N, C-alpha and C positions, 0 to 999 in steps of 0.2 A: 504493500500500500504506500509506504513511504517512497519507494523507488518510483512508483507511478506518479506520485505528486511532484517529485523532483523533475521527472521527465516532462510533465505537463507544464510546469513553470519554465523549464528551459525552452520549450517550443513557443510559449507565450512571449518570452523575451525575444526570441528570434523574429516573431511576427511584428512585435513592436519596433525592433530595429529596422526591419524591412519597410515599414510604413514611414518611419522618420527619414530614412534615406531616400525613398521614392518621393516623398513630399518635397524634400530639399532639392532634389534633381529636377522634379517637375516644375517647380517655380523658377528654377534657374533657366530652364529651357522654354518657358512659356513666352508666347508672344505678347506684345504690349496690349493691354486692355484695361478698362476701368476697374474690373473686378480684381485682376492680378495686381494692379497698382495699389488698390485699397488694402489687400490682404498681405502681400508679400513684396511688392515691387515688381517692375516689369523689365524684361530684357528680350531683345530679339533672339530668335532661336531657329533651328532647322525644322523641316517639315516632319510630320508624324511618321511618314514612311522611312525617312532617313534615320530618325530616332529608333524606330523598331528594328531596322536592319542592323544598325551599329550595336544596339544593346544586346540583341539576341546573338549576334556574331561573337561579341566579346564574352558573353555569358557561356556560350558553348565552348569557347576556347579555354576559359578558366575552369569550367567544370570538367572538361576532358583532361586537362593538365593535373587537376587535383586527384581525380580517380586514378589516372595513370601512375602518378608518383606513389600513391598508396599501394597499388598493385605491384609495382617494381620493388618497393621496399619489402613487402611481405615475401615476394618471390626470392629475393636475394637472401633473406634470412632462412627461407625454407631450404635453400641449397646447403646451408650449414647443418641443418637438422632434417634430413630427408625422411626420417621415420615419423615425423609429426605431420598430421593431416592439416594442410593450410585452410583457412577460411575462404569462402567464396564471396566474390563481389555480387551483391544483389542489386543489379541495375533496375530491375522492376520495382523494387522497394524505393529506390531513389526517385524514379519517375512518379510514383504515387505520392511521395513526400513533396515533390515539386508542385504537383497539381494541388495538393492540399494547402501548401503554403501560399500558393498564388490565390486560391479562393479565399482563404482566411485573411490574407493581407489586403486583398481588394475590398472585402467587406469592411475591415477595420479602417482602411483609408477613407472609404466613402462616409462612414459614420463619423469619423473624427473631423473630416473637412466640413460635413454638414453641421456638426456641432459648432465649429468655428464660424461658419456662415450665419447660423442662428444667433450666436453671441454678437456678431457684427451687425445684426439687424437686416440681413439679406434674405433670410428665410431658410427653411430646412429642405434640402434638395434630395437627400437619400442617395440611392445608387446612381441616379442620373448625374450626380456630381462627377462621376468618372469620365463621362463622355462630353463634358463641357469644354469650352475653348481653353480654359486655364489648366485643367487637370488631365487632358486627353493623353499627354505623354506619360502619365502614371501607369497606364495599362501595360505598355511594353517594358517600362522600368520595373514594375512589380514582377512581371513574368521573368525577366532576366535575373533579378535578385533572388527570386524563389528558386530558379534553376541552380544558381551558384550555391545557395545555402543548402539545398538538398544534396548536391554533389559533395560539398565539404562534410556534411553530416555522414554520408555514406563512406567517405574516405576515413573519417575518424572512427566510425564503427568497425571498418575493416582492420585498421591498425589496432584498435582496442581488443578485438577478438583474438588476434595473435598474441598480444601482450598478456591477456588473461590466461591463455593456454600456457604461456611461458611461466607465469606466476604459479599456476596450479601444478605444473611439473616440478618446480623448485620446492613447493611445499609438500609434495607427495612423499610419504615415508618410503625409504628404500628398503626392500625386503631381500635379505641375503647379500652376500658379497661375491662378485664374480672373480674367479681366479685370474691371476695375471697371465698374460700370454706366454711369458717365458716359463713360468711354472708348469703350465699346461703342456707346452712342447717338451719340456724335460721329463714330465711324467709319462708321456707317450713313448719316449725313446728308451726308458728303462724297462727291464723285464717286469712281468706282472708280480706284484707282491714285494718288489724291492723298494726299500725306503728312498725317499727323495734325497735325504742328507744322511751321510754315514754317522752312526752313533758314536759318540765319544767314549773311548775306552777308559776304565777306571785307572787312575794313577796309583802307583805304589807309594808307600810312605817314604819320606826322605831318609837317606842313610844317616846314622849317627855320626857326628863329627869326631 
């Protein structure tokens, strides 16, 4: 139960960070308008198509790099311990997380901006706030940020699975002691029943001076 609560709070923090980053970038890219000037300030920016292509392209590159680095790190460690079964990358889980983060962050962004509009006396716009002239860039921005966050989460989970397996192996009690290779080879070379080391003969008492 405690682990579930910690995980839920972690994802909530991720969604909050995505909303704040997307809001900051959306206002920075927004074209000049009365609404943007009243809420955040206006600055000329590129078109929605350009923002979408650039954001998604950069997000795919960062996500692929993060997952690839995690996979390479685990594969190199597995070469040192080939008897251990390495964890598998679950790209399907990463895709589901990306979609979930995108939906949650889009809803949170719309509700947060609608609250700010209501506080400013403009009115409560709800989900339609995402398609307005000021926040339309938030849609590709949230999708790109959600993709990167999901890829980083999968990379961290992949590395954590290998680290947990390593810790469990170190904490596992060792049963029995394996014979040294030299002793095993020596035992095979001697006749059956022969001792590995010659027994020391008893010494005679010292002669009187």
